[in-house]
PyMOL commands that place a pseudoatom at each C-alpha (Angstrom):
pseudoatom trace, name=CA, resn=UNK, resi=1, chain=A, elem=C, hetatm=0, pos=[121.455, 115.098, 94.611]
pseudoatom trace, name=CA, resn=UNK, resi=2, chain=A, elem=C, hetatm=0, pos=[118.845, 116.633, 96.046]
pseudoatom trace, name=CA, resn=UNK, resi=3, chain=A, elem=C, hetatm=0, pos=[117.963, 114.226, 98.742]
pseudoatom trace, name=CA, resn=UNK, resi=4, chain=A, elem=C, hetatm=0, pos=[120.384, 113.133, 101.871]
pseudoatom trace, name=CA, resn=UNK, resi=5, chain=A, elem=C, hetatm=0, pos=[118.643, 110.811, 103.310]
pseudoatom trace, name=CA, resn=UNK, resi=6, chain=A, elem=C, hetatm=0, pos=[120.901, 109.325, 106.147]
pseudoatom trace, name=CA, resn=UNK, resi=7, chain=A, elem=C, hetatm=0, pos=[124.909, 111.169, 107.540]
pseudoatom trace, name=CA, resn=UNK, resi=8, chain=A, elem=C, hetatm=0, pos=[127.134, 109.617, 110.724]
pseudoatom trace, name=CA, resn=UNK, resi=9, chain=A, elem=C, hetatm=0, pos=[130.256, 110.384, 111.827]
pseudoatom trace, name=CA, resn=UNK, resi=10, chain=A, elem=C, hetatm=0, pos=[132.724, 108.708, 112.968]
pseudoatom trace, name=CA, resn=UNK, resi=11, chain=A, elem=C, hetatm=0, pos=[133.550, 109.250, 116.888]
pseudoatom trace, name=CA, resn=UNK, resi=12, chain=A, elem=C, hetatm=0, pos=[137.400, 111.302, 116.352]
pseudoatom trace, name=CA, resn=UNK, resi=13, chain=A, elem=C, hetatm=0, pos=[135.916, 113.130, 113.253]
pseudoatom trace, name=CA, resn=UNK, resi=14, chain=A, elem=C, hetatm=0, pos=[137.478, 112.294, 110.934]
pseudoatom trace, name=CA, resn=UNK, resi=15, chain=A, elem=C, hetatm=0, pos=[134.807, 110.699, 108.411]
pseudoatom trace, name=CA, resn=UNK, resi=16, chain=A, elem=C, hetatm=0, pos=[131.550, 111.319, 107.211]
pseudoatom trace, name=CA, resn=UNK, resi=17, chain=A, elem=C, hetatm=0, pos=[129.677, 109.302, 106.529]
pseudoatom trace, name=CA, resn=UNK, resi=18, chain=A, elem=C, hetatm=0, pos=[126.754, 110.061, 103.576]
pseudoatom trace, name=CA, resn=UNK, resi=19, chain=A, elem=C, hetatm=0, pos=[123.815, 108.370, 102.184]
pseudoatom trace, name=CA, resn=UNK, resi=20, chain=A, elem=C, hetatm=0, pos=[122.297, 111.238, 98.707]
pseudoatom trace, name=CA, resn=UNK, resi=21, chain=A, elem=C, hetatm=0, pos=[120.296, 109.988, 96.256]
pseudoatom trace, name=CA, resn=UNK, resi=22, chain=A, elem=C, hetatm=0, pos=[119.336, 112.075, 92.864]
pseudoatom trace, name=CA, resn=UNK, resi=23, chain=A, elem=C, hetatm=0, pos=[115.079, 111.010, 93.434]
pseudoatom trace, name=CA, resn=UNK, resi=24, chain=A, elem=C, hetatm=0, pos=[112.477, 109.536, 95.857]
pseudoatom trace, name=CA, resn=UNK, resi=25, chain=A, elem=C, hetatm=0, pos=[112.048, 105.280, 94.812]
pseudoatom trace, name=CA, resn=UNK, resi=26, chain=A, elem=C, hetatm=0, pos=[109.869, 103.877, 92.824]
pseudoatom trace, name=CA, resn=UNK, resi=27, chain=A, elem=C, hetatm=0, pos=[108.887, 100.374, 93.166]
pseudoatom trace, name=CA, resn=UNK, resi=28, chain=A, elem=C, hetatm=0, pos=[110.946, 97.293, 90.576]
pseudoatom trace, name=CA, resn=UNK, resi=29, chain=A, elem=C, hetatm=0, pos=[108.680, 97.032, 87.899]
pseudoatom trace, name=CA, resn=UNK, resi=30, chain=A, elem=C, hetatm=0, pos=[106.555, 99.966, 87.748]
pseudoatom trace, name=CA, resn=UNK, resi=31, chain=A, elem=C, hetatm=0, pos=[105.865, 102.292, 84.354]
pseudoatom trace, name=CA, resn=UNK, resi=32, chain=A, elem=C, hetatm=0, pos=[108.256, 105.074, 86.474]
pseudoatom trace, name=CA, resn=UNK, resi=33, chain=A, elem=C, hetatm=0, pos=[110.638, 107.222, 83.972]
pseudoatom trace, name=CA, resn=UNK, resi=34, chain=A, elem=C, hetatm=0, pos=[113.492, 106.323, 86.263]
pseudoatom trace, name=CA, resn=UNK, resi=35, chain=A, elem=C, hetatm=0, pos=[112.532, 104.095, 88.816]
pseudoatom trace, name=CA, resn=UNK, resi=36, chain=A, elem=C, hetatm=0, pos=[115.946, 104.144, 90.702]
pseudoatom trace, name=CA, resn=UNK, resi=37, chain=A, elem=C, hetatm=0, pos=[116.783, 106.667, 93.055]
pseudoatom trace, name=CA, resn=UNK, resi=38, chain=A, elem=C, hetatm=0, pos=[120.122, 106.525, 91.703]
pseudoatom trace, name=CA, resn=UNK, resi=39, chain=A, elem=C, hetatm=0, pos=[121.810, 106.024, 95.718]
pseudoatom trace, name=CA, resn=UNK, resi=40, chain=A, elem=C, hetatm=0, pos=[125.429, 106.973, 96.772]
pseudoatom trace, name=CA, resn=UNK, resi=41, chain=A, elem=C, hetatm=0, pos=[127.392, 106.310, 99.507]
pseudoatom trace, name=CA, resn=UNK, resi=42, chain=A, elem=C, hetatm=0, pos=[130.221, 109.318, 100.414]
pseudoatom trace, name=CA, resn=UNK, resi=43, chain=A, elem=C, hetatm=0, pos=[132.334, 109.124, 101.883]
pseudoatom trace, name=CA, resn=UNK, resi=44, chain=A, elem=C, hetatm=0, pos=[134.388, 113.039, 103.395]
pseudoatom trace, name=CA, resn=UNK, resi=45, chain=A, elem=C, hetatm=0, pos=[137.283, 113.796, 105.560]
pseudoatom trace, name=CA, resn=UNK, resi=46, chain=A, elem=C, hetatm=0, pos=[137.188, 116.372, 108.526]
pseudoatom trace, name=CA, resn=UNK, resi=47, chain=A, elem=C, hetatm=0, pos=[137.953, 119.009, 106.071]
pseudoatom trace, name=CA, resn=UNK, resi=48, chain=A, elem=C, hetatm=0, pos=[134.964, 118.620, 103.743]
pseudoatom trace, name=CA, resn=UNK, resi=49, chain=A, elem=C, hetatm=0, pos=[137.214, 116.885, 101.349]
pseudoatom trace, name=CA, resn=UNK, resi=50, chain=A, elem=C, hetatm=0, pos=[134.979, 113.942, 99.238]
pseudoatom trace, name=CA, resn=UNK, resi=51, chain=A, elem=C, hetatm=0, pos=[137.346, 110.793, 99.570]
pseudoatom trace, name=CA, resn=UNK, resi=52, chain=A, elem=C, hetatm=0, pos=[135.317, 108.679, 97.355]
pseudoatom trace, name=CA, resn=UNK, resi=53, chain=A, elem=C, hetatm=0, pos=[132.009, 107.680, 96.621]
pseudoatom trace, name=CA, resn=UNK, resi=54, chain=A, elem=C, hetatm=0, pos=[130.181, 103.961, 95.616]
pseudoatom trace, name=CA, resn=UNK, resi=55, chain=A, elem=C, hetatm=0, pos=[126.547, 103.716, 93.903]
pseudoatom trace, name=CA, resn=UNK, resi=56, chain=A, elem=C, hetatm=0, pos=[124.239, 101.446, 95.548]
pseudoatom trace, name=CA, resn=UNK, resi=57, chain=A, elem=C, hetatm=0, pos=[123.351, 97.909, 94.202]
pseudoatom trace, name=CA, resn=UNK, resi=58, chain=A, elem=C, hetatm=0, pos=[119.833, 98.215, 94.679]
pseudoatom trace, name=CA, resn=UNK, resi=59, chain=A, elem=C, hetatm=0, pos=[116.806, 101.163, 94.242]
pseudoatom trace, name=CA, resn=UNK, resi=60, chain=A, elem=C, hetatm=0, pos=[116.802, 103.212, 97.552]
pseudoatom trace, name=CA, resn=UNK, resi=61, chain=A, elem=C, hetatm=0, pos=[119.361, 103.832, 100.510]
pseudoatom trace, name=CA, resn=UNK, resi=62, chain=A, elem=C, hetatm=0, pos=[118.350, 104.409, 104.438]
pseudoatom trace, name=CA, resn=UNK, resi=63, chain=A, elem=C, hetatm=0, pos=[120.748, 104.223, 106.567]
pseudoatom trace, name=CA, resn=UNK, resi=64, chain=A, elem=C, hetatm=0, pos=[124.838, 104.906, 107.309]
pseudoatom trace, name=CA, resn=UNK, resi=65, chain=A, elem=C, hetatm=0, pos=[126.833, 103.807, 110.363]
pseudoatom trace, name=CA, resn=UNK, resi=66, chain=A, elem=C, hetatm=0, pos=[130.455, 104.401, 110.244]
pseudoatom trace, name=CA, resn=UNK, resi=67, chain=A, elem=C, hetatm=0, pos=[132.480, 102.459, 112.686]
pseudoatom trace, name=CA, resn=UNK, resi=68, chain=A, elem=C, hetatm=0, pos=[134.222, 105.312, 115.936]
pseudoatom trace, name=CA, resn=UNK, resi=69, chain=A, elem=C, hetatm=0, pos=[137.498, 105.440, 113.647]
pseudoatom trace, name=CA, resn=UNK, resi=70, chain=A, elem=C, hetatm=0, pos=[136.181, 106.533, 110.502]
pseudoatom trace, name=CA, resn=UNK, resi=71, chain=A, elem=C, hetatm=0, pos=[137.275, 103.302, 109.255]
pseudoatom trace, name=CA, resn=UNK, resi=72, chain=A, elem=C, hetatm=0, pos=[134.469, 100.684, 108.215]
pseudoatom trace, name=CA, resn=UNK, resi=73, chain=A, elem=C, hetatm=0, pos=[131.252, 101.827, 107.374]
pseudoatom trace, name=CA, resn=UNK, resi=74, chain=A, elem=C, hetatm=0, pos=[127.383, 100.366, 106.423]
pseudoatom trace, name=CA, resn=UNK, resi=75, chain=A, elem=C, hetatm=0, pos=[125.076, 101.315, 105.152]
pseudoatom trace, name=CA, resn=UNK, resi=76, chain=A, elem=C, hetatm=0, pos=[121.515, 99.218, 103.241]
pseudoatom trace, name=CA, resn=UNK, resi=77, chain=A, elem=C, hetatm=0, pos=[120.226, 98.902, 99.947]
pseudoatom trace, name=CA, resn=UNK, resi=78, chain=A, elem=C, hetatm=0, pos=[117.199, 97.704, 98.499]
pseudoatom trace, name=CA, resn=UNK, resi=79, chain=A, elem=C, hetatm=0, pos=[114.533, 97.220, 96.412]
pseudoatom trace, name=CA, resn=UNK, resi=80, chain=A, elem=C, hetatm=0, pos=[110.660, 97.368, 96.302]
pseudoatom trace, name=CA, resn=UNK, resi=81, chain=A, elem=C, hetatm=0, pos=[108.594, 95.540, 92.946]
pseudoatom trace, name=CA, resn=UNK, resi=82, chain=A, elem=C, hetatm=0, pos=[105.588, 96.220, 92.258]
pseudoatom trace, name=CA, resn=UNK, resi=83, chain=A, elem=C, hetatm=0, pos=[104.917, 92.669, 92.876]
pseudoatom trace, name=CA, resn=UNK, resi=84, chain=A, elem=C, hetatm=0, pos=[105.584, 93.315, 96.739]
pseudoatom trace, name=CA, resn=UNK, resi=85, chain=A, elem=C, hetatm=0, pos=[108.680, 91.542, 96.572]
pseudoatom trace, name=CA, resn=UNK, resi=86, chain=A, elem=C, hetatm=0, pos=[111.618, 92.691, 98.385]
pseudoatom trace, name=CA, resn=UNK, resi=87, chain=A, elem=C, hetatm=0, pos=[115.018, 92.446, 98.254]
pseudoatom trace, name=CA, resn=UNK, resi=88, chain=A, elem=C, hetatm=0, pos=[117.311, 94.077, 100.954]
pseudoatom trace, name=CA, resn=UNK, resi=89, chain=A, elem=C, hetatm=0, pos=[121.792, 93.756, 102.007]
pseudoatom trace, name=CA, resn=UNK, resi=90, chain=A, elem=C, hetatm=0, pos=[124.173, 94.958, 103.883]
pseudoatom trace, name=CA, resn=UNK, resi=91, chain=A, elem=C, hetatm=0, pos=[126.365, 96.208, 102.530]
pseudoatom trace, name=CA, resn=UNK, resi=92, chain=A, elem=C, hetatm=0, pos=[130.006, 96.121, 104.876]
pseudoatom trace, name=CA, resn=UNK, resi=93, chain=A, elem=C, hetatm=0, pos=[133.051, 98.882, 103.074]
pseudoatom trace, name=CA, resn=UNK, resi=94, chain=A, elem=C, hetatm=0, pos=[136.835, 99.982, 104.348]
pseudoatom trace, name=CA, resn=UNK, resi=95, chain=A, elem=C, hetatm=0, pos=[138.242, 103.027, 103.873]
pseudoatom trace, name=CA, resn=UNK, resi=96, chain=A, elem=C, hetatm=0, pos=[139.141, 102.334, 100.623]
pseudoatom trace, name=CA, resn=UNK, resi=97, chain=A, elem=C, hetatm=0, pos=[135.348, 101.955, 99.850]
pseudoatom trace, name=CA, resn=UNK, resi=98, chain=A, elem=C, hetatm=0, pos=[135.716, 98.638, 99.408]
pseudoatom trace, name=CA, resn=UNK, resi=99, chain=A, elem=C, hetatm=0, pos=[132.810, 96.235, 100.328]
pseudoatom trace, name=CA, resn=UNK, resi=100, chain=A, elem=C, hetatm=0, pos=[134.382, 93.183, 102.857]
pseudoatom trace, name=CA, resn=UNK, resi=101, chain=A, elem=C, hetatm=0, pos=[131.507, 91.645, 102.687]
pseudoatom trace, name=CA, resn=UNK, resi=102, chain=A, elem=C, hetatm=0, pos=[127.498, 91.945, 103.264]
pseudoatom trace, name=CA, resn=UNK, resi=103, chain=A, elem=C, hetatm=0, pos=[124.201, 89.952, 104.627]
pseudoatom trace, name=CA, resn=UNK, resi=104, chain=A, elem=C, hetatm=0, pos=[120.567, 90.400, 103.770]
pseudoatom trace, name=CA, resn=UNK, resi=105, chain=A, elem=C, hetatm=0, pos=[118.837, 92.059, 106.559]
pseudoatom trace, name=CA, resn=UNK, resi=106, chain=A, elem=C, hetatm=0, pos=[116.947, 95.797, 105.761]
pseudoatom trace, name=CA, resn=UNK, resi=107, chain=A, elem=C, hetatm=0, pos=[119.120, 97.303, 108.715]
pseudoatom trace, name=CA, resn=UNK, resi=108, chain=A, elem=C, hetatm=0, pos=[117.452, 99.894, 111.363]
pseudoatom trace, name=CA, resn=UNK, resi=109, chain=A, elem=C, hetatm=0, pos=[120.026, 99.555, 113.815]
pseudoatom trace, name=CA, resn=UNK, resi=110, chain=A, elem=C, hetatm=0, pos=[124.207, 99.368, 114.050]
pseudoatom trace, name=CA, resn=UNK, resi=111, chain=A, elem=C, hetatm=0, pos=[127.055, 99.251, 116.777]
pseudoatom trace, name=CA, resn=UNK, resi=112, chain=A, elem=C, hetatm=0, pos=[130.305, 98.840, 115.560]
pseudoatom trace, name=CA, resn=UNK, resi=113, chain=A, elem=C, hetatm=0, pos=[132.521, 97.282, 118.148]
pseudoatom trace, name=CA, resn=UNK, resi=114, chain=A, elem=C, hetatm=0, pos=[135.426, 99.816, 119.147]
pseudoatom trace, name=CA, resn=UNK, resi=115, chain=A, elem=C, hetatm=0, pos=[138.220, 97.341, 117.779]
pseudoatom trace, name=CA, resn=UNK, resi=116, chain=A, elem=C, hetatm=0, pos=[136.094, 97.404, 114.915]
pseudoatom trace, name=CA, resn=UNK, resi=117, chain=A, elem=C, hetatm=0, pos=[136.984, 93.494, 114.497]
pseudoatom trace, name=CA, resn=UNK, resi=118, chain=A, elem=C, hetatm=0, pos=[133.069, 92.822, 114.305]
pseudoatom trace, name=CA, resn=UNK, resi=119, chain=A, elem=C, hetatm=0, pos=[129.451, 94.280, 113.259]
pseudoatom trace, name=CA, resn=UNK, resi=120, chain=A, elem=C, hetatm=0, pos=[125.747, 94.110, 115.289]
pseudoatom trace, name=CA, resn=UNK, resi=121, chain=A, elem=C, hetatm=0, pos=[122.431, 95.043, 112.690]
pseudoatom trace, name=CA, resn=UNK, resi=122, chain=A, elem=C, hetatm=0, pos=[119.234, 94.840, 113.852]
pseudoatom trace, name=CA, resn=UNK, resi=123, chain=A, elem=C, hetatm=0, pos=[115.805, 94.941, 112.333]
pseudoatom trace, name=CA, resn=UNK, resi=124, chain=A, elem=C, hetatm=0, pos=[112.949, 94.710, 114.092]
pseudoatom trace, name=CA, resn=UNK, resi=125, chain=A, elem=C, hetatm=0, pos=[112.785, 90.858, 115.242]
pseudoatom trace, name=CA, resn=UNK, resi=126, chain=A, elem=C, hetatm=0, pos=[116.523, 89.950, 113.883]
pseudoatom trace, name=CA, resn=UNK, resi=127, chain=A, elem=C, hetatm=0, pos=[119.810, 90.387, 114.631]
pseudoatom trace, name=CA, resn=UNK, resi=128, chain=A, elem=C, hetatm=0, pos=[122.597, 89.571, 112.518]
pseudoatom trace, name=CA, resn=UNK, resi=129, chain=A, elem=C, hetatm=0, pos=[126.642, 89.394, 113.979]
pseudoatom trace, name=CA, resn=UNK, resi=130, chain=A, elem=C, hetatm=0, pos=[129.686, 89.883, 111.396]
pseudoatom trace, name=CA, resn=UNK, resi=131, chain=A, elem=C, hetatm=0, pos=[133.459, 89.513, 112.058]
pseudoatom trace, name=CA, resn=UNK, resi=132, chain=A, elem=C, hetatm=0, pos=[135.190, 92.596, 110.286]
pseudoatom trace, name=CA, resn=UNK, resi=133, chain=A, elem=C, hetatm=0, pos=[138.352, 90.413, 109.955]
pseudoatom trace, name=CA, resn=UNK, resi=134, chain=A, elem=C, hetatm=0, pos=[136.960, 88.013, 107.476]
pseudoatom trace, name=CA, resn=UNK, resi=135, chain=A, elem=C, hetatm=0, pos=[133.371, 90.026, 106.360]
pseudoatom trace, name=CA, resn=UNK, resi=136, chain=A, elem=C, hetatm=0, pos=[131.437, 87.114, 107.235]
pseudoatom trace, name=CA, resn=UNK, resi=137, chain=A, elem=C, hetatm=0, pos=[128.180, 86.935, 109.005]
pseudoatom trace, name=CA, resn=UNK, resi=138, chain=A, elem=C, hetatm=0, pos=[129.582, 84.337, 112.520]
pseudoatom trace, name=CA, resn=UNK, resi=139, chain=A, elem=C, hetatm=0, pos=[125.551, 84.180, 113.507]
pseudoatom trace, name=CA, resn=UNK, resi=140, chain=A, elem=C, hetatm=0, pos=[121.628, 85.727, 112.051]
pseudoatom trace, name=CA, resn=UNK, resi=141, chain=A, elem=C, hetatm=0, pos=[118.742, 85.759, 114.668]
pseudoatom trace, name=CA, resn=UNK, resi=142, chain=A, elem=C, hetatm=0, pos=[115.873, 86.117, 115.060]
pseudoatom trace, name=CA, resn=UNK, resi=143, chain=A, elem=C, hetatm=0, pos=[114.021, 87.290, 118.627]
pseudoatom trace, name=CA, resn=UNK, resi=144, chain=A, elem=C, hetatm=0, pos=[111.422, 86.909, 120.846]
pseudoatom trace, name=CA, resn=UNK, resi=145, chain=A, elem=C, hetatm=0, pos=[108.143, 89.335, 118.831]
pseudoatom trace, name=CA, resn=UNK, resi=146, chain=A, elem=C, hetatm=0, pos=[106.242, 88.675, 122.753]
pseudoatom trace, name=CA, resn=UNK, resi=147, chain=A, elem=C, hetatm=0, pos=[109.114, 90.798, 123.579]
pseudoatom trace, name=CA, resn=UNK, resi=148, chain=A, elem=C, hetatm=0, pos=[108.297, 93.161, 121.561]
pseudoatom trace, name=CA, resn=UNK, resi=149, chain=A, elem=C, hetatm=0, pos=[110.867, 95.021, 118.956]
pseudoatom trace, name=CA, resn=UNK, resi=150, chain=A, elem=C, hetatm=0, pos=[114.464, 95.396, 119.403]
pseudoatom trace, name=CA, resn=UNK, resi=151, chain=A, elem=C, hetatm=0, pos=[114.487, 99.061, 120.121]
pseudoatom trace, name=CA, resn=UNK, resi=152, chain=A, elem=C, hetatm=0, pos=[118.474, 99.306, 121.332]
pseudoatom trace, name=CA, resn=UNK, resi=153, chain=A, elem=C, hetatm=0, pos=[121.625, 97.590, 121.304]
pseudoatom trace, name=CA, resn=UNK, resi=154, chain=A, elem=C, hetatm=0, pos=[125.294, 97.043, 121.994]
pseudoatom trace, name=CA, resn=UNK, resi=155, chain=A, elem=C, hetatm=0, pos=[128.416, 95.412, 121.414]
pseudoatom trace, name=CA, resn=UNK, resi=156, chain=A, elem=C, hetatm=0, pos=[130.852, 95.276, 123.356]
pseudoatom trace, name=CA, resn=UNK, resi=157, chain=A, elem=C, hetatm=0, pos=[135.339, 95.569, 122.098]
pseudoatom trace, name=CA, resn=UNK, resi=158, chain=A, elem=C, hetatm=0, pos=[136.206, 93.056, 120.711]
pseudoatom trace, name=CA, resn=UNK, resi=159, chain=A, elem=C, hetatm=0, pos=[133.331, 91.446, 119.809]
pseudoatom trace, name=CA, resn=UNK, resi=160, chain=A, elem=C, hetatm=0, pos=[133.266, 89.306, 123.363]
pseudoatom trace, name=CA, resn=UNK, resi=161, chain=A, elem=C, hetatm=0, pos=[129.393, 90.170, 124.589]
pseudoatom trace, name=CA, resn=UNK, resi=162, chain=A, elem=C, hetatm=0, pos=[126.639, 92.304, 123.486]
pseudoatom trace, name=CA, resn=UNK, resi=163, chain=A, elem=C, hetatm=0, pos=[123.300, 93.751, 124.447]
pseudoatom trace, name=CA, resn=UNK, resi=164, chain=A, elem=C, hetatm=0, pos=[120.352, 94.278, 122.287]
pseudoatom trace, name=CA, resn=UNK, resi=165, chain=A, elem=C, hetatm=0, pos=[116.927, 95.649, 124.235]
pseudoatom trace, name=CA, resn=UNK, resi=166, chain=A, elem=C, hetatm=0, pos=[113.396, 94.970, 123.513]
pseudoatom trace, name=CA, resn=UNK, resi=167, chain=A, elem=C, hetatm=0, pos=[110.205, 96.373, 123.885]
pseudoatom trace, name=CA, resn=UNK, resi=168, chain=A, elem=C, hetatm=0, pos=[106.482, 96.781, 123.739]
pseudoatom trace, name=CA, resn=UNK, resi=169, chain=A, elem=C, hetatm=0, pos=[105.220, 99.588, 121.823]
pseudoatom trace, name=CA, resn=UNK, resi=170, chain=A, elem=C, hetatm=0, pos=[101.583, 99.883, 122.164]
pseudoatom trace, name=CA, resn=UNK, resi=171, chain=A, elem=C, hetatm=0, pos=[99.628, 103.833, 121.605]
pseudoatom trace, name=CA, resn=UNK, resi=172, chain=A, elem=C, hetatm=0, pos=[98.246, 104.303, 125.439]
pseudoatom trace, name=CA, resn=UNK, resi=173, chain=A, elem=C, hetatm=0, pos=[95.426, 107.245, 123.380]
pseudoatom trace, name=CA, resn=UNK, resi=174, chain=A, elem=C, hetatm=0, pos=[97.783, 109.594, 123.380]
pseudoatom trace, name=CA, resn=UNK, resi=175, chain=A, elem=C, hetatm=0, pos=[100.972, 108.588, 121.864]
pseudoatom trace, name=CA, resn=UNK, resi=176, chain=A, elem=C, hetatm=0, pos=[103.252, 105.433, 120.724]
pseudoatom trace, name=CA, resn=UNK, resi=177, chain=A, elem=C, hetatm=0, pos=[104.847, 104.651, 124.455]
pseudoatom trace, name=CA, resn=UNK, resi=178, chain=A, elem=C, hetatm=0, pos=[107.455, 101.648, 124.712]
pseudoatom trace, name=CA, resn=UNK, resi=179, chain=A, elem=C, hetatm=0, pos=[106.691, 98.988, 127.158]
pseudoatom trace, name=CA, resn=UNK, resi=180, chain=A, elem=C, hetatm=0, pos=[108.193, 96.132, 128.809]
pseudoatom trace, name=CA, resn=UNK, resi=181, chain=A, elem=C, hetatm=0, pos=[111.830, 96.278, 128.636]
pseudoatom trace, name=CA, resn=UNK, resi=182, chain=A, elem=C, hetatm=0, pos=[113.711, 92.950, 128.489]
pseudoatom trace, name=CA, resn=UNK, resi=183, chain=A, elem=C, hetatm=0, pos=[117.738, 93.058, 128.057]
pseudoatom trace, name=CA, resn=UNK, resi=184, chain=A, elem=C, hetatm=0, pos=[119.287, 90.487, 126.631]
pseudoatom trace, name=CA, resn=UNK, resi=185, chain=A, elem=C, hetatm=0, pos=[123.186, 89.471, 126.634]
pseudoatom trace, name=CA, resn=UNK, resi=186, chain=A, elem=C, hetatm=0, pos=[125.153, 87.453, 124.100]
pseudoatom trace, name=CA, resn=UNK, resi=187, chain=A, elem=C, hetatm=0, pos=[128.083, 85.638, 124.121]
pseudoatom trace, name=CA, resn=UNK, resi=188, chain=A, elem=C, hetatm=0, pos=[129.883, 86.330, 120.485]
pseudoatom trace, name=CA, resn=UNK, resi=189, chain=A, elem=C, hetatm=0, pos=[128.730, 82.396, 119.544]
pseudoatom trace, name=CA, resn=UNK, resi=190, chain=A, elem=C, hetatm=0, pos=[124.532, 84.210, 120.371]
pseudoatom trace, name=CA, resn=UNK, resi=191, chain=A, elem=C, hetatm=0, pos=[124.098, 81.997, 123.416]
pseudoatom trace, name=CA, resn=UNK, resi=192, chain=A, elem=C, hetatm=0, pos=[121.513, 84.096, 125.354]
pseudoatom trace, name=CA, resn=UNK, resi=193, chain=A, elem=C, hetatm=0, pos=[123.696, 84.955, 128.718]
pseudoatom trace, name=CA, resn=UNK, resi=194, chain=A, elem=C, hetatm=0, pos=[122.094, 86.996, 130.634]
pseudoatom trace, name=CA, resn=UNK, resi=195, chain=A, elem=C, hetatm=0, pos=[117.746, 88.405, 130.190]
pseudoatom trace, name=CA, resn=UNK, resi=196, chain=A, elem=C, hetatm=0, pos=[116.589, 91.211, 132.402]
pseudoatom trace, name=CA, resn=UNK, resi=197, chain=A, elem=C, hetatm=0, pos=[112.552, 91.386, 132.334]
pseudoatom trace, name=CA, resn=UNK, resi=198, chain=A, elem=C, hetatm=0, pos=[112.380, 95.030, 133.821]
pseudoatom trace, name=CA, resn=UNK, resi=199, chain=A, elem=C, hetatm=0, pos=[108.792, 96.896, 134.933]
for i in range(1, 199): cmd.bond("trace and resi %d" % i, "trace and resi %d" % (i + 1))
show_as sticks, trace
zoom trace
């Protein structure tokens, strides 16, 4: 494969997850000879032995995140059509390469709980919490645009609480900077239990 799109390493170093593709993708419905990038998810052990690979369902991918213990992996998969339609998926795999669940978010950030039982996904404004024991989406929430974009997130062991940091992303005349950070803490049901604004 020609293009490595993203790499992640488990905290204990036992697993490496790589998303790679044969080529750049073109929009679905275009006249390109091969619009599909043919993206694959690969998993290797610490000796570099390939354990498994899976073809991803959409035409593109850009992110992969592996759980701290190397037991779970999430990757995104998406297709853009010539008419501007965007089909998105976040796929969750177990250590054998079986799909445990999916949600329709093209995530930019992902955090597994330390016990690999929960997965927190986010793009710029939307957050999804998934239960990895049964592969179900527990909740999804759109955060206020006025607070800016999601710049970081984390989840406690057991998924009891999760934190999301938002900030306004502005041009200061020289570079883009984050301003007016807001940290919100949510419980496992998605209820906001704390809101901290920093100046």
